[in-house]
C-alpha positions as CSV (number, residue, x, y, z in Angstrom):
1,X,13.9,-30.5,-202.5
2,X,14.8,-29.4,-199.0
3,X,18.1,-30.1,-197.4
4,X,18.5,-33.7,-195.7
5,X,18.2,-33.3,-191.8
6,X,21.1,-34.5,-189.8
7,X,20.4,-37.2,-187.3
8,X,23.4,-37.6,-184.9
9,X,23.5,-41.0,-183.2
10,X,25.9,-41.6,-180.3
11,X,26.8,-45.1,-179.7
12,X,25.5,-46.2,-183.3
13,X,27.3,-49.4,-183.4
14,X,25.4,-50.9,-179.9
15,X,22.1,-52.4,-179.8
16,X,20.3,-49.1,-179.3
17,X,22.0,-47.2,-181.8
18,X,21.4,-49.9,-184.4
19,X,18.0,-49.5,-183.7
20,X,18.0,-45.5,-184.1
21,X,20.2,-46.0,-187.4
22,X,17.3,-48.3,-188.7
23,X,15.1,-45.6,-188.3
24,X,16.4,-43.1,-190.5
25,X,19.4,-45.0,-192.8
26,X,17.0,-45.5,-195.6
27,X,14.9,-42.3,-195.4
28,X,16.1,-40.0,-198.0
29,X,15.1,-36.8,-195.8
30,X,17.7,-37.8,-193.4
31,X,21.4,-38.1,-193.1
32,X,22.7,-40.1,-190.4
33,X,26.0,-39.3,-188.5
34,X,27.4,-42.1,-186.4
35,X,29.6,-40.7,-183.7
36,X,32.2,-43.4,-182.5
37,X,35.6,-43.3,-180.7
38,X,36.9,-45.5,-183.7
39,X,35.8,-44.8,-187.1
40,X,38.1,-47.5,-188.5
41,X,36.3,-50.6,-186.3
42,X,34.6,-53.3,-188.6
43,X,31.1,-52.3,-186.9
44,X,31.6,-48.5,-187.7
45,X,32.6,-49.3,-191.3
46,X,29.6,-51.6,-191.9
47,X,27.6,-48.4,-190.9
48,X,29.5,-46.6,-193.4
49,X,28.7,-49.2,-195.9
50,X,25.2,-48.6,-195.3
51,X,25.4,-44.8,-195.9
52,X,26.1,-43.3,-192.5
53,X,28.7,-40.4,-192.0
54,X,31.3,-41.6,-189.6
55,X,32.4,-38.9,-187.1
56,X,35.1,-39.3,-184.4
57,X,34.7,-38.2,-180.8
58,X,34.9,-39.0,-177.2
59,X,32.4,-38.8,-174.6
60,X,35.3,-37.8,-172.2
61,X,36.0,-34.7,-174.7
62,X,32.9,-32.1,-174.6
63,X,34.8,-30.0,-177.4
64,X,35.0,-33.4,-179.7
65,X,31.5,-33.9,-179.3
66,X,30.6,-30.4,-179.9
67,X,32.1,-30.8,-183.1
68,X,30.6,-34.1,-183.8
69,X,27.2,-32.7,-183.2
70,X,27.5,-29.5,-184.9
71,X,24.4,-28.7,-187.5
72,X,22.3,-31.6,-186.1
73,X,18.6,-31.7,-186.3
74,X,18.1,-34.7,-184.1
75,X,20.8,-36.1,-181.4
76,X,20.2,-39.5,-179.8
77,X,22.5,-39.7,-176.9
78,X,23.1,-42.6,-174.6
79,X,25.9,-43.6,-171.9
80,X,27.4,-47.0,-171.4
81,X,27.7,-47.9,-167.7
82,X,28.9,-51.4,-168.3
83,X,32.3,-50.6,-169.8
84,X,33.6,-48.8,-166.8
85,X,31.9,-51.2,-164.8
86,X,33.7,-54.4,-166.2
87,X,37.2,-52.4,-166.5
88,X,37.1,-50.8,-162.9
89,X,34.9,-53.8,-161.3
90,X,33.0,-50.7,-159.2
91,X,29.4,-49.7,-159.4
92,X,30.2,-46.6,-157.8
93,X,33.2,-45.6,-160.1
94,X,31.2,-46.7,-163.0
95,X,28.1,-44.5,-162.1
96,X,30.4,-41.5,-161.7
97,X,31.8,-41.6,-165.1
98,X,28.6,-42.2,-166.6
99,X,27.1,-39.1,-164.9
100,X,29.9,-37.3,-166.3
101,X,29.7,-38.6,-169.7
102,X,25.5,-37.8,-169.7
103,X,26.4,-34.2,-168.7
104,X,29.1,-34.1,-171.4
105,X,26.4,-35.1,-174.0
106,X,23.9,-32.7,-172.7
107,X,26.2,-29.7,-172.7
108,X,27.5,-30.6,-176.1
109,X,23.6,-31.0,-177.4
110,X,23.0,-27.8,-175.9
111,X,25.5,-26.1,-178.0
112,X,23.3,-27.0,-181.1
113,X,20.2,-25.2,-180.1
114,X,20.3,-23.1,-183.5
115,X,19.5,-26.2,-185.5
116,X,18.7,-28.7,-183.0
117,X,15.0,-29.8,-183.2
118,X,15.1,-32.9,-180.9
119,X,17.5,-34.4,-178.2
120,X,16.5,-38.1,-177.1
121,X,18.1,-39.1,-174.0
122,X,18.5,-42.8,-173.2
123,X,17.6,-43.1,-169.3
124,X,15.9,-45.1,-166.7
125,X,13.5,-44.5,-164.0
126,X,14.2,-43.5,-160.6
127,X,14.5,-46.7,-158.7
128,X,15.2,-45.0,-155.4
129,X,12.0,-42.8,-155.6
130,X,9.9,-45.5,-156.4
131,X,10.9,-47.8,-153.1
132,X,11.1,-45.0,-150.8
133,X,15.1,-45.4,-151.0
134,X,15.1,-49.2,-150.4
135,X,16.7,-50.2,-153.6
136,X,19.3,-48.2,-155.5
137,X,20.4,-49.2,-159.1
138,X,23.7,-48.1,-159.7
139,X,23.2,-48.1,-163.8
140,X,19.6,-46.6,-163.4
141,X,20.6,-43.6,-160.6
142,X,23.2,-42.4,-162.8
143,X,21.2,-41.5,-165.7
144,X,18.6,-40.1,-163.5
145,X,21.1,-37.5,-162.2
146,X,21.8,-36.5,-165.8
147,X,18.0,-36.3,-165.9
148,X,18.1,-33.5,-163.3
149,X,21.0,-31.7,-164.8
150,X,19.4,-31.3,-168.0
151,X,16.1,-30.1,-166.3
152,X,17.9,-27.7,-163.9
153,X,20.8,-26.3,-165.7
154,X,20.0,-26.5,-169.3
155,X,16.2,-25.5,-169.4
156,X,16.3,-24.5,-173.3
157,X,17.7,-28.1,-174.0
158,X,15.1,-29.9,-171.7
159,X,12.4,-28.2,-174.1
160,X,13.5,-30.1,-176.8
161,X,14.2,-33.4,-174.7
162,X,12.4,-36.5,-175.0
163,X,13.4,-38.8,-171.9
164,X,13.4,-42.5,-173.5
165,X,13.2,-45.4,-171.3
166,X,14.2,-48.6,-173.0
167,X,13.1,-51.5,-171.4
168,X,14.3,-55.2,-171.1
169,X,16.3,-56.7,-174.1
170,X,15.3,-60.1,-175.3
171,X,19.1,-61.0,-175.8
172,X,19.6,-60.3,-171.9
173,X,19.9,-64.2,-171.9
174,X,23.4,-63.9,-173.1
175,X,24.5,-62.3,-169.8
176,X,25.7,-65.1,-167.6
177,X,23.4,-64.2,-164.6
178,X,20.5,-64.4,-166.7
179,X,21.6,-67.3,-169.1
180,X,19.3,-70.6,-169.0
181,X,21.9,-73.2,-168.5
182,X,21.4,-76.6,-170.0
183,X,21.0,-79.5,-167.4
184,X,21.3,-82.7,-169.6
185,X,20.0,-85.2,-167.0
186,X,16.8,-82.9,-166.3
187,X,16.7,-82.9,-170.2
188,X,15.9,-79.0,-169.7
189,X,17.2,-75.4,-169.6
190,X,17.6,-74.0,-166.3
191,X,17.5,-70.2,-165.1
192,X,18.8,-69.5,-161.8
193,X,17.2,-66.4,-160.1
194,X,17.1,-64.4,-156.7
195,X,13.9,-62.7,-157.7
196,X,10.4,-64.2,-157.9
197,X,9.1,-66.2,-161.0
198,X,6.3,-63.7,-161.2
199,X,8.6,-60.6,-161.2
200,X,7.2,-58.5,-164.2
201,X,9.7,-58.0,-167.2
202,X,8.4,-55.2,-169.1
203,X,10.4,-55.5,-172.6
204,X,11.3,-54.0,-175.7
205,X,12.1,-57.4,-177.3
206,X,14.6,-56.9,-180.0
207,X,15.8,-53.5,-179.5
208,X,17.6,-53.3,-182.8
209,X,14.1,-53.9,-184.6
210,X,11.5,-52.0,-182.3
211,X,13.3,-49.2,-181.0
212,X,13.5,-47.7,-184.6
213,X,9.5,-47.3,-184.4
214,X,9.4,-45.8,-181.0
215,X,12.0,-43.1,-182.1
216,X,10.1,-42.1,-185.4
217,X,7.1,-41.9,-183.3
218,X,8.9,-39.5,-180.8
219,X,9.8,-37.2,-183.4
220,X,6.6,-37.1,-185.4
221,X,4.8,-35.9,-182.3
222,X,7.0,-33.3,-180.5
223,X,4.1,-31.6,-179.3
224,X,3.4,-34.6,-177.1
225,X,7.1,-35.8,-176.3
226,X,9.0,-32.6,-175.6
227,X,10.2,-32.6,-172.0
228,X,8.5,-36.1,-171.1
229,X,9.2,-39.8,-171.0
230,X,8.5,-42.4,-173.6
231,X,8.5,-46.0,-172.4
232,X,9.7,-48.2,-175.4
233,X,8.2,-51.6,-175.0
234,X,6.3,-54.2,-176.6
235,X,4.6,-56.1,-173.6
236,X,5.0,-57.1,-170.2
237,X,5.4,-60.8,-169.0
238,X,6.6,-62.5,-165.8
239,X,10.0,-63.5,-165.6
240,X,8.9,-67.2,-166.0
241,X,6.8,-66.3,-168.7
242,X,9.8,-65.0,-170.6
243,X,11.8,-67.7,-169.9
244,X,8.8,-70.3,-171.2
245,X,8.5,-68.0,-174.3
246,X,12.1,-68.4,-175.1
247,X,11.9,-72.1,-174.6
248,X,8.7,-72.5,-176.8
249,X,10.4,-70.4,-179.6
250,X,13.3,-72.7,-179.6
251,X,11.3,-75.8,-179.0
252,X,13.1,-76.5,-175.7
253,X,11.8,-77.2,-172.0
254,X,12.9,-74.9,-169.4
255,X,12.5,-74.2,-165.7
256,X,12.6,-71.2,-163.4
257,X,14.5,-71.9,-160.3
258,X,14.7,-69.4,-157.6
259,X,17.7,-69.1,-155.2
260,X,18.5,-66.7,-152.4
261,X,20.0,-63.4,-153.0
262,X,23.2,-64.7,-151.1
263,X,23.5,-67.7,-153.3
264,X,23.0,-65.6,-156.4
265,X,25.6,-63.0,-155.5
266,X,27.9,-65.9,-154.6
267,X,27.6,-67.3,-158.0
268,X,28.2,-64.1,-159.8
269,X,30.2,-61.7,-157.4
270,X,29.7,-57.9,-158.4
271,X,27.3,-58.8,-161.5
272,X,25.0,-60.5,-159.0
273,X,24.6,-57.4,-157.0
274,X,24.2,-54.8,-159.8
275,X,21.5,-57.2,-161.7
276,X,20.2,-58.7,-158.6
277,X,19.3,-55.2,-157.2
278,X,17.6,-54.3,-160.3
279,X,15.3,-57.4,-160.4
280,X,14.5,-57.0,-156.8
281,X,13.7,-53.5,-157.7
282,X,11.1,-54.6,-160.2
283,X,9.9,-57.3,-157.9
284,X,9.2,-54.6,-155.3
285,X,7.7,-51.7,-157.6
286,X,5.9,-54.1,-160.1
287,X,3.5,-52.4,-161.9
288,X,5.0,-49.0,-161.1
289,X,8.4,-49.9,-162.2
290,X,8.0,-48.0,-165.6
291,X,5.3,-45.2,-164.5
292,X,5.3,-41.8,-163.7
293,X,6.0,-42.5,-160.1
294,X,9.8,-42.7,-161.1
295,X,9.6,-39.9,-163.7
296,X,10.3,-36.8,-161.6
297,X,6.8,-35.2,-162.5
298,X,6.8,-35.9,-166.0
299,X,4.4,-37.3,-168.0
300,X,5.1,-41.2,-169.1
301,X,3.9,-41.9,-172.7
302,X,3.6,-45.5,-173.9
303,X,3.0,-47.4,-177.5
304,X,-0.6,-46.7,-177.2
305,X,-0.1,-43.0,-176.5
306,X,2.0,-42.3,-179.6
307,X,0.3,-45.1,-181.7
308,X,3.1,-47.2,-182.0
309,X,2.5,-50.0,-184.6
310,X,4.4,-52.9,-186.4
311,X,6.2,-53.8,-183.3
312,X,7.8,-57.2,-183.6
313,X,6.9,-59.5,-180.9
314,X,9.0,-61.4,-178.4
315,X,8.1,-64.5,-179.6
316,X,9.4,-63.5,-183.3
317,X,12.6,-62.1,-181.5
318,X,13.1,-65.3,-179.8
319,X,12.9,-67.4,-182.8
320,X,15.9,-65.6,-184.3
321,X,17.9,-65.6,-181.1
322,X,20.6,-67.9,-180.4
323,X,22.4,-68.2,-177.0
324,X,26.2,-68.2,-177.0
325,X,28.3,-71.4,-177.0
326,X,29.0,-72.0,-173.2
327,X,32.7,-73.4,-172.5
328,X,32.8,-75.6,-169.3
């Protein structure tokens, strides 16, 4: 029997990471290595109980990442814009940190080229280019700058990299700016939004379930996916259709209520700006939002191109999804 291939996963305890773990954890051909800052956390220990190897590393420290990545055959890399965004309350500072983290991951991955077969980098489209500079989305733009770094500074890594665009999570309704709020006197849940009800939302559904199928398809077809973009999505619905699917799955009534961009940002300062500009970008770009127009010249592949089958529907995902208990 041949030796197991090592799959190293950054952010293994997060939503995307869990999906990648699920792709390999029960396959005896692979050994899952989970990279985490805290190997004693409950979420890390849960991964260990599933059979994952825990390795401590810090995205601020390239040498620790190089040690964690050593001997890897497949590496899944992603950054967390929102952690510094929350702590620093600044999209500009959070973006600068995210760019450096993405570069650190890429440099560490490049140190493993003697064993590395595939680097899967979780990134997003170029919103500024797609809209002629009209919309700049900080948590998109930082990742795009990392894409450019890999392509220009690390060509050997680029040759083994797939750029993965993970679309809208069904669970985004837990974020207060997207949450449908219960209005007792209306006997409905109301979602307040600065974007139009027909804004297209391309969705992965439950990322912890569906991402596994895309990752397996990527590594099974390297001749198609090396150096290219893969869009991880189940389907596209309008913002109002998404809300109504959630409501139908839960046996509820819901209404989409559009408010002004000013009112939206006043309701949720900072968050309303960051997420508001993302939604307004999708409203502007529409069917081009996840197209080759925002890929920097790379080919963009969809589920049909990679023959991804067996995806869980958004309706099924919503049946299992619960909003957090709101405190008033």
